[in-house]
LUMNUDO-170127 format. One record per residue (C-alpha): x, y, z; residue in one letter. Coordinates in pm, 1 decimal. Example, Ala and Ser with C-alpha at 12.3 -4.5 7.8 and 13.67 -1.06 7.14 Angstrom:
BEGIN
      east     north        up  aa
    1230.0    -450.0     780.0   A
    1367.0    -106.0     714.0   S
END
This chain:
BEGIN
      east     north        up  aa
    1866.4     687.2      20.0   M
    1573.5     763.9     -94.5   R
    1284.6     507.1     -73.8   V
     943.3     549.4    -142.0   A
     668.0     504.2     156.4   C
     340.7     640.0      24.3   C
     113.7     547.9     323.8   C
    -181.0     811.9     334.3   A
    -450.1     828.9     578.6   A
    -794.9    1045.1     528.7   I
    -945.2    1221.4     812.2   L
   -1296.8    1197.8     672.2   A
   -1491.9     892.0     405.7   C
   -1449.9     939.9      78.6   A
   -1788.6     892.6    -189.2   C
   -1751.4     585.7    -369.1   A
   -1831.4     548.4    -758.5   H
   -1896.0     204.1    -938.1   A
   -1502.2     101.3   -1004.7   P
   -1384.0      -1.3   -1304.9   P
   -1384.4    -372.2   -1424.5   P
   -1016.3    -552.7   -1320.8   L
   -1040.9    -888.5   -1409.0   H
    -613.6    -987.5   -1449.1   S
    -351.2    -665.7   -1484.6   A
       8.0    -728.0   -1511.6   R
     238.6    -542.8   -1277.0   L
     557.9    -350.8   -1316.7   K
     777.3    -416.9   -1047.9   I
    1053.5    -127.3    -958.8   Q
    1370.9    -265.7    -735.8   E
    1620.6     -69.5    -609.1   S
    1887.2    -169.0    -331.9   E
    1613.9    -402.1    -164.3   G
    1334.9    -173.4    -239.8   A
     999.7    -255.1    -407.3   Y
     770.9     -85.8    -568.0   L
     473.3    -203.2    -802.2   A
     266.5     -21.6   -1055.1   F
     -37.3    -108.0   -1283.1   V
     -52.7      89.2   -1593.3   R
    -437.8     287.2   -1716.6   A
    -599.0     516.8   -1877.6   R
    -686.6     791.8   -1695.5   V
    -950.4    1067.5   -1813.8   A
    -807.0     911.6   -2168.2   G
    -478.4     979.0   -2067.1   E
    -196.6     633.7   -2023.9   P
     -22.0     677.0   -1673.2   I
     131.2     463.7   -1419.7   F
     -47.0     408.0   -1077.1   L
     149.2     265.5    -711.3   L
       8.4     -42.0    -590.3   V
     -62.7     103.1    -263.4   D
    -265.2     -74.4       6.8   T
    -140.1     202.8     232.0   G
    -329.6     461.3      61.0   A
    -668.4     565.6     153.4   A
    -751.5     784.6    -137.2   A
    -644.8     699.6    -520.1   N
    -449.1    1055.4    -659.2   S
    -310.2    1183.5    -934.7   L
      53.1    1430.7    -954.9   P
    -100.2    1816.9    -939.2   E
     131.6    1834.1   -1261.3   S
    -134.7    1562.4   -1467.6   F
    -414.5    1723.0   -1352.4   V
    -287.5    2084.9   -1491.2   R
    -168.7    1976.1   -1812.3   A
    -525.8    1844.0   -1910.0   R
    -761.7    2126.7   -1781.5   G
    -874.0    1870.5   -1507.4   M
   -1066.8    2070.0   -1227.0   S
   -1083.3    1972.6    -850.5   A
   -1277.3    2065.1    -599.4   R
   -1113.8    2276.7    -340.9   S
   -1010.0    2129.7     -31.3   P
   -1170.5    2124.0     319.2   T
   -1122.7    2067.0     662.6   F
   -1246.2    1710.9     629.5   A
   -1004.8    1658.4     312.1   D
    -678.2    1591.6     505.8   G
    -431.2    1364.7     433.1   Y
    -106.8    1232.8     704.7   R
     144.8    1061.1     502.7   D
     423.8     802.9     627.7   A
     617.8    1133.1     793.7   N
     351.1    1256.4     982.1   G
     271.3    1566.5     772.4   R
    -103.5    1605.8     733.3   I
    -227.7    1793.1     394.6   A
    -533.5    1910.5     258.1   Y
    -593.0    1784.1     -72.8   L
    -837.0    1896.9    -373.2   G
   -1058.4    1645.3    -529.0   R
   -1151.3    1484.8    -848.6   L
   -1505.9    1292.5    -845.3   P
   -1565.7    1048.2   -1096.5   G
   -1251.4    1026.2   -1294.5   V
   -1285.1     773.6   -1612.3   P
   -1025.9     484.3   -1544.0   V
    -943.8     257.3   -1792.4   Q
    -690.9     -42.7   -1639.1   F
    -455.2    -193.7   -1872.4   E
    -575.3    -506.9   -2080.9   G
    -939.4    -456.4   -1984.9   E
   -1213.9    -319.6   -2259.4   T
   -1421.1    -161.9   -2075.9   E
   -1387.2     164.8   -1849.8   A
   -1544.5     296.9   -1516.6   G
   -1495.6     591.4   -1285.8   K
   -1283.2     619.3    -969.1   L
   -1247.2     965.7    -692.9   D
    -897.3    1082.7    -735.7   F
    -719.7    1362.6    -503.5   V
    -504.4    1610.7    -639.6   V
     -83.4    1546.8    -514.9   N
     124.7    1856.6    -536.5   P
     390.1    1590.6    -478.1   N
     476.9    1526.2    -830.5   D
     579.4    1158.7    -748.4   L
     787.6    1147.4   -1134.3   G
     446.8    1204.8   -1275.8   G
     288.6     888.0   -1076.2   I
     -20.5     827.3    -964.5   G
    -177.6     606.3    -669.4   I
    -424.8     362.1    -681.8   L
    -542.8     227.2    -335.5   A
    -699.4     -77.3    -533.8   P
    -880.6    -225.5    -165.5   Q
   -1123.5      69.5    -353.2   Q
   -1221.3    -199.7    -627.2   L
   -1341.3    -480.7    -357.9   I
   -1700.4    -570.2    -343.0   R
   -1902.7    -772.4     -94.4   S
   -1817.3   -1160.4    -217.5   G
   -1475.9   -1060.9    -453.2   D
   -1107.3    -996.8    -367.5   A
    -818.5    -874.9    -489.3   L
    -514.3   -1088.7    -503.3   V
    -226.3    -875.1    -469.0   I
      92.4   -1082.7    -648.2   D
     424.1    -894.6    -656.8   L
     619.6   -1192.7    -719.3   E
     437.1   -1294.8   -1039.6   R
     350.4    -915.5   -1124.6   G
     -48.8    -944.1   -1082.9   E
    -310.4    -816.8    -994.0   L
    -633.6    -988.0   -1051.4   R
    -959.3    -943.4    -915.9   Y
   -1242.8   -1287.8    -878.1   E
   -1486.5   -1436.6    -668.3   T
   -1343.5   -1471.8    -294.3   E
   -1429.1   -1821.5    -326.3   E
   -1236.3   -1860.3    -640.3   A
    -929.1   -1655.9    -508.5   A
    -900.5   -1884.5    -202.0   L
    -926.2   -2219.6    -421.4   K
    -715.4   -2128.4    -648.3   R
    -413.2   -2010.2    -429.2   V
    -365.4   -2237.4    -213.2   A
    -369.1   -2487.7    -485.8   A
    -120.8   -2291.2    -637.2   E
     138.7   -2191.2    -387.0   S
     352.5   -2498.1    -209.3   P
     326.0   -2308.2     144.8   A
       5.1   -2258.8     336.4   P
    -275.6   -1982.5     265.1   L
    -302.6   -1851.9     634.0   R
    -627.9   -1587.8     778.0   Q
    -471.0   -1311.2     890.1   L
    -657.9   -1136.9    1193.0   E
    -703.3    -803.2    1118.7   Y
    -828.0    -446.3    1229.1   H
    -889.7    -137.4    1026.2   K
    -797.2     258.3    1226.6   C
   -1005.8     372.8    1441.5   L
   -1035.2     692.3    1267.5   A
   -1175.6     557.5     932.0   E
   -1552.8     593.0     839.2   D
   -1737.6     310.8     998.8   F
   -1882.9     143.7     665.4   F
   -1580.9      92.6     514.0   R
   -1174.0     -18.7     567.8   E
    -960.6     164.1     394.2   Y
    -642.1     -23.0     632.8   H
    -566.1    -326.2     696.7   R
    -336.3    -361.1    1053.9   V
    -192.1    -726.4    1106.8   V
      48.6    -835.0    1418.2   S
     400.1    -996.5    1315.7   I
     694.8   -1046.0    1485.4   S
    1000.2    -822.5    1488.8   I
    1302.8    -912.0    1587.1   N
    1088.3   -1162.6    1835.5   G
     887.2    -870.9    1974.2   V
     492.0    -878.1    1832.6   E
     383.2    -575.9    1643.2   A
      97.9    -391.7    1518.0   E
     184.6    -308.3    1115.0   M
     -31.4    -148.8     885.8   L
      -0.1    -389.5     570.4   V
     125.7    -138.6     289.2   D
     207.7    -220.8     -85.5   T
     285.1     111.8    -119.8   G
     561.8     140.7     103.7   A
     884.6      48.2     -46.2   S
    1089.3    -113.1     259.7   R
     887.7    -210.5     543.2   T
     915.4      46.2     836.9   T
     941.5      72.0    1222.2   L
     738.0     394.1    1358.5   S
     871.8     557.7    1681.7   R
     593.8     374.0    1906.8   N
     657.2      42.3    1762.2   N
     722.5    -194.3    2061.9   P
    1019.5    -372.9    1903.6   A
    1229.4     -88.7    1898.3   I
    1337.1    -139.5    2219.2   Q
    1467.2    -422.0    2138.9   S
    1671.2    -276.7    1847.6   I
    1823.3      44.2    2027.2   I
    2198.2     -41.6    1992.3   D
    2171.2    -179.4    1681.7   R
    2371.1      78.1    1414.6   K
    2223.4     196.6    1125.2   G
    2258.5     413.9     789.5   K
    2099.9     750.7     825.2   P
    1869.1     827.5     488.2   G
    1530.9    1013.4     377.7   T
    1229.2     875.8     292.7   T
     989.8    1013.4      39.1   T
     606.9     974.2     178.2   A
     344.6    1124.3     -29.6   V
     334.8    1493.2      12.3   T
     632.5    1549.9     192.1   S
    1035.9    1420.4     222.9   I
    1181.0    1248.2     597.8   G
    1460.1    1165.6     794.5   T
    1491.2     769.3     838.7   S
    1747.1     485.7     961.3   L
    1821.4     165.5     783.0   L
    1872.6    -107.0    1037.3   V
    2046.5    -403.8     915.6   P
    1953.8    -771.0     887.4   D
    1628.0    -752.7    1108.2   L
    1477.4   -1077.8    1185.7   P
    1054.2   -1052.5    1080.1   L
     766.6   -1388.6    1090.7   E
     471.8   -1303.3     868.1   V
     205.9   -1547.3     825.7   A
     455.7   -1836.2     987.8   G
     745.0   -1707.4     733.6   T
    1051.0   -1596.1     838.6   P
    1266.0   -1318.2     719.8   F
    1572.8   -1133.3     779.5   V
    1605.5    -810.4     617.9   L
    1693.4    -414.5     635.3   P
    1445.3    -218.7     836.4   V
    1322.6     165.5     817.0   L
    1323.7     290.9    1122.8   V
    1073.4     660.7    1146.1   H
    1107.7     922.6    1396.5   P
     741.9     997.2    1411.4   S
     501.2     768.5    1531.5   S
     211.4     634.9    1339.4   E
    -189.6     647.8    1450.8   H
    -241.5     368.7    1247.6   C
      -8.3      47.9    1329.2   G
     294.6      99.3    1485.2   K
     495.3     106.5    1085.8   G
     433.4     -44.2     761.1   L
     503.6    -398.7     655.3   L
     623.2    -306.7     277.2   G
     661.9    -458.8     -33.4   A
    1028.6    -600.8      53.4   D
     849.6    -863.2     214.8   V
     518.6    -851.9      51.6   L
     677.9    -947.6    -327.8   R
     767.8   -1288.0    -127.0   H
     355.3   -1330.9     -19.2   C
      33.8   -1388.0    -214.5   T
    -266.0   -1167.1     -76.6   V
    -600.4   -1252.3     -68.8   V
    -748.1    -911.4      -3.9   W
   -1130.8   -1037.1      34.8   G
   -1439.9    -735.1     140.0   S
   -1394.7    -880.0     479.3   S
   -1111.3   -1121.1     501.8   S
    -752.8   -1126.2     440.9   L
    -515.6   -1422.5     351.9   W
    -110.5   -1446.3     272.6   A
      96.0   -1751.1     191.0   T
     444.8   -1609.7     164.1   C
     744.2   -1792.5      73.5   R
    1113.9   -1720.6     268.7   A
    1362.5   -1661.5     -20.8   P
    1656.8   -1897.1     -38.3   A
    1908.0   -1631.9      73.9   D
    1658.6   -1560.6     418.8   G
    1672.0   -1189.3     222.3   K
END
């Protein structure tokens, strides 16, 4: 079993450019055996490409094959350009600053910084959507409806609260300790896993919710049998164990679903809250707030 789990932690801050406009974009949802990923179509440097919507990523990235085929010139990586992926591997990736980007359906382009990923990932790029957000605005990530929407935070909260049958809850979170003082690349929230409270990174780029070795819930499932498999992260492939029917509670909503267990420890949170859960939620990601409304699936899974 191969499950994409695309969290990446940056070891230094990235330069920021004015992002391309994004009002509302349709998402392409890919599902395989209960694992989910969401993609948005864009033109990058004038060429069409699908970008994985990955809130677990600290940087946007393009596959090396895409960069080479278009003769794009990347800056050589330095020690400050280290990225840690979901398998704990650190890679040093070259930079592509100020690349023109136009999202599908938009009439204007802007610029984003990218890094070059030596792992082709099937020709897919990665979008860290939280880098688009500016003060007072919010990004609404609705995997169930297949929509990515950018609007003022006030408008987003009113609209989502009115449209959702479940309560819209504000989630307390913190960023990772190693991040830039002025930027929040990641957000870590507390959820219940098998009755144990644990801090998890909100990661739409993880196709399954994942527990790292240092997760406090691990001890409660030590006797559970799991199915061995592999996990494809941004720059590496690692081993994993899929444990079936684990109860979780997120934003006051219960779930029961298979969860991956990784042999490595995470430095930001104790695992990944993935798209298998978030596909049942609408997330309002503000510049300094995080809200979610989740709906329990009919079968609980």
